[in-house]
OpenMM code with the backbone's topology and positions (N, CA, C; nanometers):
from openmm import Vec3, app, unit

residues = "MET LYS TYR LEU PHE LEU ILE PHE CYS LEU ILE LEU CYS PHE CYS TYR TYR ALA GLU ASP PRO GLY TYR CYS SER ASN PRO PRO LYS LEU SER LYS ARG GLU LEU LEU PHE SER ALA GLN GLU GLY VAL ASP SER VAL VAL VAL ASN THR GLN TYR TRP TRP PHE GLU ILE SER MET LYS ASN SER SER GLU CYS GLU PHE TRP GLY ARG GLU SER ASP PRO ASP TYR CYS ASN ASN ASN TYR CYS ARG GLY ASN ASP LEU MET LYS ILE GLU CYS PRO TRP PHE SER VAL THR ARG THR GLY GLU TYR THR LEU ILE VAL SER VAL ASN GLN ASN GLU THR GLY GLU GLU ARG LYS GLN SER ILE GLY MET ARG SER GLY ASN CYS GLY ILE ALA PHE SER ILE THR GLN SER VAL GLU".split()
positions = [
    Vec3(9.1505, 14.0552, 15.1961),
    Vec3(9.1344, 14.0530, 15.0521),
    Vec3(9.2333, 13.9563, 14.9875),
    Vec3(9.3570, 13.9517, 15.0428),
    Vec3(9.4567, 13.8587, 14.9882),
    Vec3(9.4103, 13.7148, 15.0045),
    Vec3(9.3463, 13.6858, 15.1167),
    Vec3(9.3018, 13.5489, 15.1416),
    Vec3(9.1878, 13.5087, 15.0483),
    Vec3(9.1011, 13.6018, 15.0209),
    Vec3(8.9925, 13.5750, 14.9276),
    Vec3(9.0487, 13.5448, 14.7883),
    Vec3(9.1467, 13.6220, 14.7476),
    Vec3(9.2117, 13.5988, 14.6186),
    Vec3(9.2822, 13.4629, 14.6175),
    Vec3(9.3496, 13.4269, 14.7262),
    Vec3(9.4192, 13.2994, 14.7378),
    Vec3(9.3206, 13.1831, 14.7310),
    Vec3(9.2082, 13.1956, 14.8010),
    Vec3(9.1068, 13.0890, 14.7974),
    Vec3(9.0512, 13.0743, 14.6563),
    Vec3(9.0245, 13.1858, 14.5896),
    Vec3(8.9755, 13.1818, 14.4522),
    Vec3(9.0752, 13.1099, 14.3601),
    Vec3(9.2033, 13.1423, 14.3752),
    Vec3(9.3075, 13.0787, 14.2932),
    Vec3(9.3153, 12.9289, 14.3200),
    Vec3(9.3057, 12.8883, 14.4436),
    Vec3(9.3096, 12.7463, 14.4781),
    Vec3(9.1912, 12.6706, 14.4180),
    Vec3(9.0727, 12.7305, 14.4258),
    Vec3(8.9543, 12.6672, 14.3672),
    Vec3(8.9706, 12.6558, 14.2166),
    Vec3(9.0198, 12.7594, 14.1529),
    Vec3(9.0409, 12.7582, 14.0089),
    Vec3(9.1421, 12.6516, 13.9695),
    Vec3(9.2526, 12.6414, 14.0433),
    Vec3(9.3541, 12.5393, 14.0142),
    Vec3(9.2977, 12.3998, 14.0341),
    Vec3(9.2197, 12.3788, 14.1391),
    Vec3(9.1606, 12.2485, 14.1648),
    Vec3(9.0694, 12.2084, 14.0495),
    Vec3(8.9880, 12.3014, 14.0024),
    Vec3(8.8972, 12.2712, 13.8909),
    Vec3(8.9754, 12.2376, 13.7651),
    Vec3(9.0844, 12.3049, 13.7416),
    Vec3(9.1656, 12.2794, 13.6233),
    Vec3(9.2262, 12.1399, 13.6286),
    Vec3(9.2799, 12.0997, 13.7426),
    Vec3(9.3451, 11.9694, 13.7547),
    Vec3(9.2471, 11.8562, 13.7766),
    Vec3(9.1230, 11.8855, 13.8108),
    Vec3(9.0239, 11.7801, 13.8330),
    Vec3(8.9733, 11.7223, 13.7014),
    Vec3(8.9974, 11.7910, 13.5906),
    Vec3(8.9519, 11.7407, 13.4613),
    Vec3(9.0284, 11.6138, 13.4269),
    Vec3(8.9584, 11.5150, 13.3803),
    Vec3(9.0173, 11.3868, 13.3442),
    Vec3(9.1103, 11.4050, 13.2245),
    Vec3(9.2405, 11.3708, 13.2357),
    Vec3(9.3323, 11.3898, 13.1230),
    Vec3(9.2993, 11.2993, 13.0044),
    Vec3(9.2203, 11.1948, 13.0255),
    Vec3(9.1819, 11.1069, 12.9165),
    Vec3(9.0541, 11.1514, 12.8467),
    Vec3(9.0012, 11.2644, 12.8873),
    Vec3(8.8765, 11.3153, 12.8320),
    Vec3(8.8919, 11.3452, 12.6837),
    Vec3(8.7954, 11.3034, 12.6058),
    Vec3(8.7977, 11.3243, 12.4609),
    Vec3(8.6778, 11.4094, 12.4229),
    Vec3(8.7021, 11.5344, 12.3898),
    Vec3(8.5918, 11.6250, 12.3594),
    Vec3(8.5480, 11.6204, 12.2136),
    Vec3(8.6362, 11.5821, 12.1232),
    Vec3(8.6028, 11.5851, 11.9817),
    Vec3(8.6636, 11.4640, 11.9116),
    Vec3(8.6030, 11.3457, 11.9258),
    Vec3(8.6612, 11.2264, 11.8637),
    Vec3(8.6575, 11.2353, 11.7119),
    Vec3(8.7565, 11.1774, 11.6446),
    Vec3(8.7552, 11.1786, 11.4982),
    Vec3(8.6381, 11.0963, 11.4457),
    Vec3(8.5881, 11.1337, 11.3318),
    Vec3(8.4775, 11.0624, 11.2674),
    Vec3(8.5334, 10.9837, 11.1494),
    Vec3(8.4842, 10.8622, 11.1325),
    Vec3(8.5260, 10.7758, 11.0224),
    Vec3(8.4106, 10.7597, 10.9245),
    Vec3(8.4434, 10.7491, 10.7957),
    Vec3(8.3391, 10.7281, 10.6959),
    Vec3(8.2766, 10.5900, 10.7111),
    Vec3(8.3515, 10.4929, 10.7648),
    Vec3(8.3021, 10.3571, 10.7877),
    Vec3(8.3627, 10.3050, 10.9168),
    Vec3(8.2831, 10.2386, 10.9967),
    Vec3(8.3332, 10.1792, 11.1205),
    Vec3(8.3574, 10.0297, 11.1040),
    Vec3(8.3016, 9.9712, 10.9964),
    Vec3(8.3215, 9.8286, 10.9716),
    Vec3(8.3343, 9.8069, 10.8214),
    Vec3(8.4389, 9.7358, 10.7833),
    Vec3(8.4591, 9.6991, 10.6432),
    Vec3(8.4292, 9.5509, 10.6307),
    Vec3(8.3366, 9.5162, 10.5425),
    Vec3(8.2976, 9.3768, 10.5222),
    Vec3(8.3466, 9.3305, 10.3860),
    Vec3(8.4162, 9.2181, 10.3856),
    Vec3(8.4695, 9.1618, 10.2624),
    Vec3(8.4175, 9.0198, 10.2439),
    Vec3(8.4042, 8.9797, 10.1184),
    Vec3(8.3725, 8.8399, 10.0890),
    Vec3(8.5014, 8.7594, 10.1023),
    Vec3(8.4962, 8.6318, 10.0714),
    Vec3(8.6146, 8.5473, 10.0818),
    Vec3(8.7185, 8.5793, 9.9740),
    Vec3(8.6783, 8.6512, 9.8703),
    Vec3(8.7709, 8.6885, 9.7637),
    Vec3(8.8604, 8.8035, 9.8084),
    Vec3(8.9657, 8.8295, 9.7307),
    Vec3(9.0488, 8.9470, 9.7576),
    Vec3(8.9620, 9.0718, 9.7456),
    Vec3(8.9992, 9.1760, 9.8182),
    Vec3(8.9196, 9.2974, 9.8099),
    Vec3(8.9951, 9.4195, 9.8580),
    Vec3(8.9430, 9.5366, 9.8201),
    Vec3(9.0015, 9.6644, 9.8591),
    Vec3(8.8865, 9.7587, 9.8954),
    Vec3(8.9059, 9.8362, 10.0009),
    Vec3(8.8083, 9.9371, 10.0418),
    Vec3(8.8850, 10.0520, 10.1065),
    Vec3(8.8167, 10.1609, 10.1352),
    Vec3(8.8834, 10.2771, 10.1950),
    Vec3(8.8034, 10.3304, 10.3128),
    Vec3(8.8737, 10.4030, 10.3983),
    Vec3(8.8133, 10.4726, 10.5115),
    Vec3(8.8653, 10.6157, 10.5078),
    Vec3(8.7760, 10.7112, 10.5278),
    Vec3(8.8140, 10.8522, 10.5315),
    Vec3(8.7947, 10.9022, 10.6743),
    Vec3(8.8954, 10.9739, 10.7241),
    Vec3(8.8927, 11.0303, 10.8587),
    Vec3(8.8691, 11.1808, 10.8440),
    Vec3(8.7882, 11.2388, 10.9317),
    Vec3(8.7532, 11.3804, 10.9154),
    Vec3(8.8601, 11.4767, 10.9672),
    Vec3(8.9730, 11.4254, 11.0132),
    Vec3(9.0828, 11.5110, 11.0577),
    Vec3(9.2139, 11.4549, 11.0052),
    Vec3(9.3089, 11.5421, 10.9841),
    Vec3(9.4394, 11.4953, 10.9371),
    Vec3(9.5330, 11.4591, 11.0516),
    Vec3(9.4934, 11.4912, 11.1739),
    Vec3(9.5793, 11.4701, 11.2897),
    Vec3(9.5426, 11.3407, 11.3604),
    Vec3(9.5785, 11.2287, 11.3025),
    Vec3(9.5523, 11.0977, 11.3607),
    Vec3(9.6688, 11.0062, 11.3299),
    Vec3(9.6789, 10.8989, 11.4042),
    Vec3(9.7829, 10.7995, 11.3827),
    Vec3(9.7289, 10.6637, 11.4237),
    Vec3(9.7940, 10.5577, 11.3721),
    Vec3(9.7546, 10.4216, 11.4082),
    Vec3(9.7953, 10.3931, 11.5515),
    Vec3(9.7179, 10.3118, 11.6164),
    Vec3(9.7495, 10.2664, 11.7510),
    Vec3(9.7756, 10.1163, 11.7408),
    Vec3(9.8963, 10.0759, 11.7713),
    Vec3(9.9327, 9.9351, 11.7545),
    Vec3(9.8985, 9.8576, 11.8804),
    Vec3(9.7773, 9.8081, 11.8858),
    Vec3(9.7348, 9.7223, 11.9961),
    Vec3(9.6442, 9.6132, 11.9393),
    Vec3(9.6908, 9.5525, 11.8311),
    Vec3(9.6114, 9.4526, 11.7618),
    Vec3(9.6481, 9.3143, 11.8125),
    Vec3(9.5517, 9.2232, 11.8055),
    Vec3(9.5844, 9.0845, 11.8348),
    Vec3(9.6736, 9.0327, 11.7222),
    Vec3(9.7651, 8.9474, 11.7538),
    Vec3(9.8593, 8.8890, 11.6581),
    Vec3(9.9445, 8.9942, 11.5868),
    Vec3(9.9721, 9.1065, 11.6531),
    Vec3(10.0507, 9.2117, 11.5880),
    Vec3(10.1949, 9.1683, 11.5634),
    Vec3(10.2406, 9.0632, 11.6320),
    Vec3(10.3769, 9.0156, 11.6097),
    Vec3(10.3928, 8.9555, 11.4699),
    Vec3(10.2815, 8.9188, 11.4064),
    Vec3(10.2862, 8.8643, 11.2704),
    Vec3(10.2877, 8.9744, 11.1648),
    Vec3(10.2740, 9.0980, 11.2069),
    Vec3(10.2593, 9.2097, 11.1139),
    Vec3(10.3886, 9.2905, 11.1030),
    Vec3(10.3989, 9.3639, 10.9931),
    Vec3(10.5090, 9.4581, 10.9731),
    Vec3(10.4502, 9.5983, 10.9706),
    Vec3(10.5270, 9.6944, 11.0212),
    Vec3(10.4814, 9.8318, 11.0316),
    Vec3(10.5827, 9.9232, 10.9641),
    Vec3(10.5315, 10.0146, 10.8794),
    Vec3(10.6195, 10.1064, 10.8084),
    Vec3(10.5867, 10.2503, 10.8411),
    Vec3(10.6923, 10.3299, 10.8468),
    Vec3(10.6811, 10.4741, 10.8690),
    Vec3(10.8205, 10.5324, 10.8572),
    Vec3(10.8331, 10.6594, 10.8832),
    Vec3(10.9623, 10.7269, 10.8687),
    Vec3(11.0671, 10.6673, 10.9619),
    Vec3(11.0294, 10.6367, 11.0861),
    Vec3(11.1274, 10.5837, 11.1815),
    Vec3(11.1662, 10.4401, 11.1506),
    Vec3(11.0709, 10.3588, 11.1074),
    Vec3(11.1006, 10.2179, 11.0839),
    Vec3(11.1686, 10.1945, 10.9495),
    Vec3(11.1369, 10.2771, 10.8500),
    Vec3(11.1953, 10.2592, 10.7171),
    Vec3(11.1965, 10.3939, 10.6445),
    Vec3(11.3047, 10.4732, 10.6589),
    Vec3(11.3088, 10.6051, 10.5949),
    Vec3(11.2888, 10.5995, 10.4435),
    Vec3(11.3322, 10.4928, 10.3788),
    Vec3(11.3141, 10.4817, 10.2344),
    Vec3(11.1671, 10.4689, 10.1961),
    Vec3(11.0872, 10.4107, 10.2824),
    Vec3(10.9442, 10.3974, 10.2541),
    Vec3(10.8823, 10.5345, 10.2306),
    Vec3(10.9228, 10.6338, 10.3093),
    Vec3(10.8642, 10.7669, 10.2992),
    Vec3(10.9123, 10.8429, 10.1759),
    Vec3(11.0207, 10.8011, 10.1154),
    Vec3(11.0672, 10.8684, 9.9937),
    Vec3(10.9718, 10.8452, 9.8781),
    Vec3(10.9049, 10.7296, 9.8753),
    Vec3(10.8187, 10.6939, 9.7633),
    Vec3(10.6712, 10.6849, 9.7999),
    Vec3(10.6361, 10.7101, 9.9241),
    Vec3(10.4988, 10.6968, 9.9701),
    Vec3(10.4609, 10.8168, 10.0550),
    Vec3(10.3306, 10.8315, 10.0794),
    Vec3(10.2826, 10.9403, 10.1641),
    Vec3(10.3273, 10.9159, 10.3071),
    Vec3(10.3901, 11.0141, 10.3671),
    Vec3(10.4268, 11.0070, 10.5081),
    Vec3(10.4005, 11.1418, 10.5714),
    Vec3(10.3623, 11.1392, 10.6972),
    Vec3(10.3367, 11.2615, 10.7733),
    Vec3(10.4119, 11.2499, 10.9041),
    Vec3(10.5105, 11.3353, 10.9245),
    Vec3(10.5878, 11.3315, 11.0490),
    Vec3(10.6543, 11.1973, 11.0693),
    Vec3(10.6526, 11.1499, 11.1926),
    Vec3(10.7113, 11.0199, 11.2245),
    Vec3(10.6048, 10.9129, 11.2431),
    Vec3(10.4829, 10.9428, 11.2009),
    Vec3(10.3734, 10.8500, 11.2222),
    Vec3(10.3891, 10.7230, 11.1407),
    Vec3(10.3301, 10.6182, 11.1910),
    Vec3(10.3214, 10.4909, 11.1208),
    Vec3(10.2264, 10.5074, 11.0034),
    Vec3(10.2659, 10.4632, 10.8861),
    Vec3(10.1866, 10.4858, 10.7670),
    Vec3(10.1302, 10.3595, 10.7040),
    Vec3(10.1839, 10.2422, 10.7414),
    Vec3(10.1357, 10.1189, 10.6794),
    Vec3(10.1472, 10.0038, 10.7773),
    Vec3(10.0420, 9.9210, 10.7791),
    Vec3(10.0413, 9.7973, 10.8560),
    Vec3(10.0191, 9.6856, 10.7566),
    Vec3(10.1100, 9.5896, 10.7542),
    Vec3(10.0949, 9.4759, 10.6631),
    Vec3(10.0996, 9.3470, 10.7436),
    Vec3(9.9888, 9.2746, 10.7397),
    Vec3(9.9739, 9.1496, 10.8135),
    Vec3(9.9537, 9.0359, 10.7133),
    Vec3(9.9573, 8.9101, 10.7585),
    Vec3(9.9469, 8.7988, 10.6652),
    Vec3(9.8233, 8.7998, 10.5754),
    Vec3(9.7090, 8.8482, 10.6243),
    Vec3(9.5887, 8.8427, 10.5409),
    Vec3(9.5311, 8.9790, 10.5023),
    Vec3(9.5845, 9.0876, 10.5575),
    Vec3(9.5336, 9.2205, 10.5227),
    Vec3(9.6455, 9.3237, 10.5332),
    Vec3(9.6209, 9.4404, 10.4726),
    Vec3(9.7106, 9.5545, 10.4900),
    Vec3(9.6262, 9.6813, 10.4985),
    Vec3(9.6777, 9.7788, 10.5733),
    Vec3(9.6132, 9.9091, 10.5889),
    Vec3(9.7200, 10.0130, 10.5603),
    Vec3(9.6943, 10.1017, 10.4649),
    Vec3(9.7922, 10.2007, 10.4229),
    Vec3(9.7311, 10.3400, 10.4255),
    Vec3(9.7996, 10.4315, 10.4899),
    Vec3(9.7575, 10.5719, 10.4876),
    Vec3(9.8073, 10.6313, 10.3571),
    Vec3(9.7145, 10.6747, 10.2718),
    Vec3(9.7521, 10.7245, 10.1390),
    Vec3(9.7416, 10.8755, 10.1269),
    Vec3(9.7004, 10.9416, 10.2299),
    Vec3(9.6883, 11.0866, 10.2307),
    Vec3(9.6593, 11.1324, 10.3718),
    Vec3(9.6368, 11.2615, 10.3867),
    Vec3(9.6117, 11.3143, 10.5203),
    Vec3(9.4852, 11.2572, 10.5816),
    Vec3(9.3848, 11.2283, 10.4987),
    Vec3(9.2548, 11.1859, 10.5489),
    Vec3(9.2161, 11.0430, 10.5101),
    Vec3(9.2892, 10.9796, 10.4219),
    Vec3(9.2448, 10.8552, 10.3620),
    Vec3(9.3367, 10.7381, 10.3926),
    Vec3(9.2747, 10.6223, 10.4151),
    Vec3(9.3527, 10.4992, 10.4235),
    Vec3(9.2842, 10.3921, 10.3404),
    Vec3(9.3659, 10.3042, 10.2856),
    Vec3(9.3198, 10.1957, 10.1994),
    Vec3(9.3413, 10.0645, 10.2730),
    Vec3(9.2388, 9.9795, 10.2707),
    Vec3(9.2455, 9.8478, 10.3339),
    Vec3(9.2311, 9.7434, 10.2241),
    Vec3(9.3218, 9.6477, 10.2221),
    Vec3(9.3109, 9.5380, 10.1260),
    Vec3(9.3231, 9.4053, 10.1999),
    Vec3(9.2525, 9.3050, 10.1487),
    Vec3(9.2557, 9.1712, 10.2081),
    Vec3(9.2912, 9.0691, 10.1012),
    Vec3(9.3589, 8.9632, 10.1435),
    Vec3(9.3892, 8.8507, 10.0561),
    Vec3(9.2698, 8.7564, 10.0535),
    Vec3(9.2705, 8.6622, 9.9605),
    Vec3(9.1638, 8.5643, 9.9535),
    Vec3(9.1620, 8.4803, 10.0812),
    Vec3(9.0434, 8.4546, 10.1323),
    Vec3(9.0276, 8.3767, 10.2555),
    Vec3(9.0074, 8.2303, 10.2209),
    Vec3(9.1098, 8.1507, 10.2423),
    Vec3(9.1033, 8.0063, 10.2173),
    Vec3(9.1137, 7.9282, 10.3475),
    Vec3(9.0912, 7.9951, 10.4611),
    Vec3(9.1087, 7.9316, 10.5912),
    Vec3(8.9873, 7.8514, 10.6345),
    Vec3(8.8709, 7.8770, 10.5760),
    Vec3(8.7489, 7.8115, 10.6197),
    Vec3(8.6880, 7.8750, 10.7440),
    Vec3(8.7465, 7.9851, 10.7917),
    Vec3(8.6959, 8.0554, 10.9095),
    Vec3(8.6852, 8.2052, 10.8793),
    Vec3(8.5898, 8.2685, 10.9440),
    Vec3(8.5774, 8.4135, 10.9315),
    Vec3(8.7002, 8.4786, 10.9944),
    Vec3(8.7491, 8.5845, 10.9290),
    Vec3(8.8638, 8.6583, 10.9832),
    Vec3(8.8164, 8.7966, 11.0252),
    Vec3(8.8684, 8.8422, 11.1390),
    Vec3(8.8268, 8.9718, 11.1914),
    Vec3(8.9443, 9.0382, 11.2593),
    Vec3(8.9560, 9.1701, 11.2394),
    Vec3(9.0630, 9.2478, 11.3021),
    Vec3(9.0120, 9.3885, 11.3294),
    Vec3(9.0478, 9.4415, 11.4439),
    Vec3(9.0152, 9.5800, 11.4776),
    Vec3(9.1417, 9.6643, 11.4611),
    Vec3(9.1282, 9.7801, 11.3994),
    Vec3(9.2397, 9.8718, 11.3787),
    Vec3(9.2127, 9.9968, 11.4612),
    Vec3(9.2993, 10.0214, 11.5592),
    Vec3(9.2832, 10.1371, 11.6463),
    Vec3(9.3541, 10.2596, 11.5917),
    Vec3(9.2952, 10.3743, 11.6202),
    Vec3(9.3516, 10.5014, 11.5788),
    Vec3(9.3405, 10.5989, 11.6953),
    Vec3(9.4298, 10.6966, 11.6990),
    Vec3(9.4276, 10.8005, 11.8024),
    Vec3(9.4317, 10.9368, 11.7365),
    Vec3(9.3697, 11.0314, 11.8036),
    Vec3(9.3754, 11.1719, 11.7644),
    Vec3(9.3703, 11.2509, 11.8937),
    Vec3(9.4854, 11.3012, 11.9384),
    Vec3(9.4924, 11.3668, 12.0685),
    Vec3(9.4620, 11.2677, 12.1785),
    Vec3(9.3689, 11.3009, 12.2674),
    Vec3(9.3272, 11.2098, 12.3741),
    Vec3(9.2186, 11.1134, 12.3293),
    Vec3(9.1785, 11.1207, 12.2053),
    Vec3(9.0661, 11.0422, 12.1556),
    Vec3(9.1127, 10.9139, 12.0887),
    Vec3(9.0430, 10.8079, 12.1168),
    Vec3(9.0681, 10.6808, 12.0513),
    Vec3(8.9457, 10.6382, 11.9732),
    Vec3(8.9679, 10.5743, 11.8603),
    Vec3(8.8594, 10.5256, 11.7765),
    Vec3(8.9113, 10.4045, 11.7017),
    Vec3(8.8228, 10.3206, 11.6555),
    Vec3(8.8650, 10.2004, 11.5829),
    Vec3(8.7652, 10.1671, 11.4743),
    Vec3(8.8115, 10.0925, 11.3760),
    Vec3(8.7228, 10.0343, 11.2770),
    Vec3(8.7603, 9.8876, 11.2654),
    Vec3(8.6695, 9.8072, 11.2167),
    Vec3(8.6960, 9.6634, 11.2079),
    Vec3(8.6978, 9.6178, 11.0625),
    Vec3(8.7763, 9.5137, 11.0415),
    Vec3(8.7853, 9.4469, 10.9120),
    Vec3(8.7303, 9.3067, 10.9337),
    Vec3(8.6296, 9.2685, 10.8568),
    Vec3(8.5717, 9.1344, 10.8672),
    Vec3(8.5707, 9.0731, 10.7282),
    Vec3(8.6204, 8.9501, 10.7192),
    Vec3(8.6199, 8.8782, 10.5929),
    Vec3(8.5494, 8.7451, 10.6136),
    Vec3(8.4482, 8.7212, 10.5341),
    Vec3(8.3685, 8.5983, 10.5468),
    Vec3(8.4405, 8.4793, 10.4832),
    Vec3(8.3826, 8.3617, 10.5016),
    Vec3(8.4415, 8.2402, 10.4448),
    Vec3(8.3836, 8.2105, 10.3072),
    Vec3(8.2735, 8.2740, 10.2724),
    Vec3(8.2104, 8.2480, 10.1431),
    Vec3(8.2055, 8.3728, 10.0597),
] * unit.nanometer
topology = app.Topology()
chain = topology.addChain("A")
for resn in residues:
    res = topology.addResidue(resn, chain)
    for name in ("N", "CA", "C"):
        topology.addAtom(name, app.Element.getBySymbol(name[0]), res)
């Protein structure tokens, strides 16, 4: 009987550890997956269906950007919405993304005078789940 119990426990442990740790059972939902802007300056928003998310900094040309949050600039959180130690604002040469509440972020773009379409993907995480939305700005 002890051996049967031991075999059962081993099978149960194996099943528990066989689950992929990167498995995402409930990915966050975004109100928009793509923000389209004309060549003029513009502002738009994205709403996330959960408050437990954070930015994932894996953007192309991220070295040109500045990132704000409690750890990077404690004074920023005194006058702006901050949650924990999460990053709350990304400011790049042609766009910025700011978390303005638990569920909302605001995206703004500068006027596009480059003569080329501009595009950037913004990654977000919620637990083991990853999701992204894109910012596209046309030349006209």
